C-alpha positions, -999 to 999 in steps of 0.1 A, spaced: -155 697 -39 -159 702 -74 -135 682 -98 -117 714 -110 -109 724 -72 -96 689 -63 -75 689 -96 -59 722 -83 -51 710 -50 -40 675 -67 -15 696 -87 -4 721 -60 6 692 -37 21 673 -65 45 705 -76 55 712 -40 65 674 -34 86 676 -68 104 707 -56 112 694 -25 124 661 -37 143 679 -59 161 700 -35 169 669 -14 184 651 -43 205 679 -53 221 682 -15 228 646 -15 247 645 -47 229 613 -56 235 593 -88 207 571 -105 222 541 -119 192 524 -134 205 517 -171 233 488 -173 261 513 -188 256 537 -159 256 507 -133 290 495 -147 308 527 -148 293 533 -115 305 502 -102 343 513 -118 341 546 -101 339 529 -63 371 508 -71 410 514 -73 420 522 -106 452 510 -123 461 520 -161 489 504 -184 513 525 -202 490 534 -232 469 559 -212 498 581 -200 496 607 -225 461 610 -222 437 631 -201 425 597 -185 395 611 -164 378 629 -194 382 598 -216 363 576 -188 339 606 -180 317 598 -207 326 561 -221 299 538 -235 302 502 -230 299 478 -261 283 450 -243 282 427 -272 320 428 -274 324 423 -238 334 394 -220 310 391 -192 304 360 -164 340 350 -159 350 336 -125 371 364 -111 371 396 -138 347 408 -164 363 426 -192 343 455 -208 352 472 -242 347 509 -237 347 535 -265 342 576 -264 339 598 -291 357 634 -282 357 654 -315 365 638 -345 387 613 -324 375 579 -311 391 563 -283 386 526 -274 398 506 -245 395 475 -221 384 475 -187 391 447 -165 366 449 -135 379 427 -105 366 424 -69 386 456 -57 403 468 -88 396 481 -124 424 477 -150 421 498 -180 445 485 -208 449 487 -243 438 524 -252 432 528 -289 424 561 -311 411 565 -344 401 596 -363 369 596 -384 
């Protein structure tokens, strides 16, 4: 069998397998949390959330949805709970807040806003 024919068979099988894999992943609603920011936010989603009074006038779900963690300013490796500093830019407003990640709960505190 010539190389060109083998290459065509290979790409046909590869594309067929890729389409099946994409179909299965979309049906299962799977998330791939390979980056550190995604892993920590994925861990937050699995736990019970508690908000302090500074969050009451804001749409908290949209603030949390696309937040980025500043690992250099976070306190990680404590005995019981890690404290992460999160930020999110929405339009011209930037939100900063702390998330204390304990074993079963996440406490969101100290929401601050700044305009650029």
